Short mmCIF file of the C-alpha atoms (twelve columns), coordinates in Angstrom:
data_MODEL
# 
_entry.id   MODEL 
# 
loop_
_atom_site.group_PDB 
_atom_site.id 
_atom_site.type_symbol 
_atom_site.label_atom_id 
_atom_site.label_alt_id 
_atom_site.label_comp_id 
_atom_site.label_asym_id 
_atom_site.label_seq_id 
_atom_site.Cartn_x 
_atom_site.Cartn_y 
_atom_site.Cartn_z 
_atom_site.pdbx_PDB_model_num 
ATOM 1   C CA . UNK A 1   0.447   -7.893  -10.400 1 
ATOM 2   C CA . UNK A 2   1.025   -4.149  -10.619 1 
ATOM 3   C CA . UNK A 3   0.118   -1.017  -8.701  1 
ATOM 4   C CA . UNK A 4   -0.392  2.517   -9.960  1 
ATOM 5   C CA . UNK A 5   0.322   5.409   -7.638  1 
ATOM 6   C CA . UNK A 6   -0.594  8.989   -8.507  1 
ATOM 7   C CA . UNK A 7   1.151   11.838  -6.750  1 
ATOM 8   C CA . UNK A 8   -0.146  15.330  -7.417  1 
ATOM 9   C CA . UNK A 9   0.889   18.830  -6.416  1 
ATOM 10  C CA . UNK A 10  -1.086  20.813  -3.855  1 
ATOM 11  C CA . UNK A 11  -2.079  24.248  -5.122  1 
ATOM 12  C CA . UNK A 12  -0.556  23.416  -8.531  1 
ATOM 13  C CA . UNK A 13  2.975   24.162  -7.278  1 
ATOM 14  C CA . UNK A 14  2.329   27.851  -6.469  1 
ATOM 15  C CA . UNK A 15  3.918   27.708  -2.989  1 
ATOM 16  C CA . UNK A 16  7.347   26.348  -3.958  1 
ATOM 17  C CA . UNK A 17  10.562  28.253  -3.346  1 
ATOM 18  C CA . UNK A 18  11.562  30.450  -6.319  1 
ATOM 19  C CA . UNK A 19  15.190  29.308  -6.055  1 
ATOM 20  C CA . UNK A 20  14.174  25.642  -6.166  1 
ATOM 21  C CA . UNK A 21  10.964  25.038  -8.129  1 
ATOM 22  C CA . UNK A 22  11.548  21.271  -8.176  1 
ATOM 23  C CA . UNK A 23  9.756   18.755  -6.016  1 
ATOM 24  C CA . UNK A 24  10.215  15.160  -4.965  1 
ATOM 25  C CA . UNK A 25  7.715   12.439  -4.216  1 
ATOM 26  C CA . UNK A 26  8.179   8.796   -3.345  1 
ATOM 27  C CA . UNK A 27  6.532   5.948   -1.497  1 
ATOM 28  C CA . UNK A 28  8.224   4.352   1.514   1 
ATOM 29  C CA . UNK A 29  7.226   2.262   4.497   1 
ATOM 30  C CA . UNK A 30  6.326   4.238   7.642   1 
ATOM 31  C CA . UNK A 31  9.367   5.087   9.776   1 
ATOM 32  C CA . UNK A 32  11.773  3.794   7.119   1 
ATOM 33  C CA . UNK A 33  12.922  7.139   5.744   1 
ATOM 34  C CA . UNK A 34  14.509  9.958   7.731   1 
ATOM 35  C CA . UNK A 35  14.576  13.273  5.911   1 
ATOM 36  C CA . UNK A 36  17.957  14.778  5.156   1 
ATOM 37  C CA . UNK A 37  18.487  18.123  3.417   1 
ATOM 38  C CA . UNK A 38  21.272  16.465  1.417   1 
ATOM 39  C CA . UNK A 39  18.570  14.386  -0.300  1 
ATOM 40  C CA . UNK A 40  17.399  17.576  -2.010  1 
ATOM 41  C CA . UNK A 41  20.846  18.230  -3.452  1 
ATOM 42  C CA . UNK A 42  22.735  16.029  -5.845  1 
ATOM 43  C CA . UNK A 43  21.551  13.001  -7.731  1 
ATOM 44  C CA . UNK A 44  22.147  10.169  -5.231  1 
ATOM 45  C CA . UNK A 45  18.581  10.277  -3.918  1 
ATOM 46  C CA . UNK A 46  17.100  8.915   -7.151  1 
ATOM 47  C CA . UNK A 47  19.085  5.695   -6.692  1 
ATOM 48  C CA . UNK A 48  17.895  5.015   -3.129  1 
ATOM 49  C CA . UNK A 49  15.382  2.267   -2.521  1 
ATOM 50  C CA . UNK A 50  12.839  1.990   0.287   1 
ATOM 51  C CA . UNK A 51  10.686  -0.941  1.408   1 
ATOM 52  C CA . UNK A 52  6.940   -0.502  0.972   1 
ATOM 53  C CA . UNK A 53  4.093   -2.240  2.779   1 
ATOM 54  C CA . UNK A 54  0.747   -2.152  1.013   1 
ATOM 55  C CA . UNK A 55  -2.197  -2.094  3.410   1 
ATOM 56  C CA . UNK A 56  -5.247  -3.100  1.400   1 
ATOM 57  C CA . UNK A 57  -8.532  -4.845  1.873   1 
ATOM 58  C CA . UNK A 58  -11.274 -6.432  -0.187  1 
ATOM 59  C CA . UNK A 59  -14.570 -4.582  -0.357  1 
ATOM 60  C CA . UNK A 60  -16.241 -2.866  2.549   1 
ATOM 61  C CA . UNK A 61  -17.882 -5.818  4.280   1 
ATOM 62  C CA . UNK A 62  -16.707 -7.851  7.246   1 
ATOM 63  C CA . UNK A 63  -15.666 -11.508 6.950   1 
ATOM 64  C CA . UNK A 64  -18.998 -12.604 8.401   1 
ATOM 65  C CA . UNK A 65  -20.930 -10.663 5.747   1 
ATOM 66  C CA . UNK A 66  -18.553 -11.578 2.909   1 
ATOM 67  C CA . UNK A 67  -18.771 -15.332 3.607   1 
ATOM 68  C CA . UNK A 68  -22.526 -15.189 2.948   1 
ATOM 69  C CA . UNK A 69  -21.834 -14.200 -0.678  1 
ATOM 70  C CA . UNK A 70  -20.182 -17.487 -1.670  1 
ATOM 71  C CA . UNK A 71  -19.947 -16.471 -5.349  1 
ATOM 72  C CA . UNK A 72  -17.768 -13.434 -4.605  1 
ATOM 73  C CA . UNK A 73  -15.993 -14.450 -1.389  1 
ATOM 74  C CA . UNK A 74  -12.267 -14.116 -2.099  1 
ATOM 75  C CA . UNK A 75  -10.657 -16.480 0.423   1 
ATOM 76  C CA . UNK A 76  -9.941  -19.949 -0.950  1 
ATOM 77  C CA . UNK A 77  -9.476  -23.263 0.833   1 
ATOM 78  C CA . UNK A 78  -6.628  -23.464 3.347   1 
ATOM 79  C CA . UNK A 79  -6.990  -19.762 4.089   1 
ATOM 80  C CA . UNK A 80  -8.638  -17.688 6.758   1 
ATOM 81  C CA . UNK A 81  -10.635 -14.487 6.424   1 
ATOM 82  C CA . UNK A 82  -9.380  -11.591 8.560   1 
ATOM 83  C CA . UNK A 83  -11.316 -8.378  9.234   1 
ATOM 84  C CA . UNK A 84  -9.258  -5.260  8.627   1 
ATOM 85  C CA . UNK A 85  -8.223  -3.362  11.740  1 
ATOM 86  C CA . UNK A 86  -7.477  -0.120  9.879   1 
ATOM 87  C CA . UNK A 87  -10.241 0.055   7.293   1 
ATOM 88  C CA . UNK A 88  -13.489 -1.584  6.405   1 
ATOM 89  C CA . UNK A 89  -13.259 -4.788  4.403   1 
ATOM 90  C CA . UNK A 90  -11.262 -7.984  4.858   1 
ATOM 91  C CA . UNK A 91  -8.215  -9.845  3.597   1 
ATOM 92  C CA . UNK A 92  -7.236  -13.510 3.334   1 
ATOM 93  C CA . UNK A 93  -4.322  -15.229 5.021   1 
ATOM 94  C CA . UNK A 94  -3.003  -18.771 4.521   1 
ATOM 95  C CA . UNK A 95  -3.487  -21.197 7.392   1 
ATOM 96  C CA . UNK A 96  -0.347  -21.939 9.398   1 
ATOM 97  C CA . UNK A 97  1.750   -24.462 7.486   1 
ATOM 98  C CA . UNK A 98  0.421   -23.361 4.082   1 
ATOM 99  C CA . UNK A 99  2.130   -21.043 1.611   1 
ATOM 100 C CA . UNK A 100 1.086   -19.318 -1.579  1 
ATOM 101 C CA . UNK A 101 -1.698  -17.024 -2.645  1 
ATOM 102 C CA . UNK A 102 -4.790  -17.361 -0.417  1 
ATOM 103 C CA . UNK A 103 -6.929  -15.874 -3.221  1 
ATOM 104 C CA . UNK A 104 -6.191  -18.706 -5.669  1 
ATOM 105 C CA . UNK A 105 -7.516  -22.280 -5.385  1 
# 
């Protein structure tokens, strides 16, 4: 499994400081990175690692609607469908006591 993330510059980098035309971008879990000016100097920042939580859902339908389309419903046996709280769509979660990928039989 892989993820592609695209990070682009606002205003095509026209509002950067003349003395430091560089920029940084990275992905990190909410509240897991505290900015420090020292991160902009030196090369240690590129070696830091941050945990990431991916919040994703399947489609734009609720569990109730998705279950009606048995051909395309993603949750497999021993898993439960959960409506997203943050977005539209749903995700699958293994029943208590089960482990693995709830999207595979």
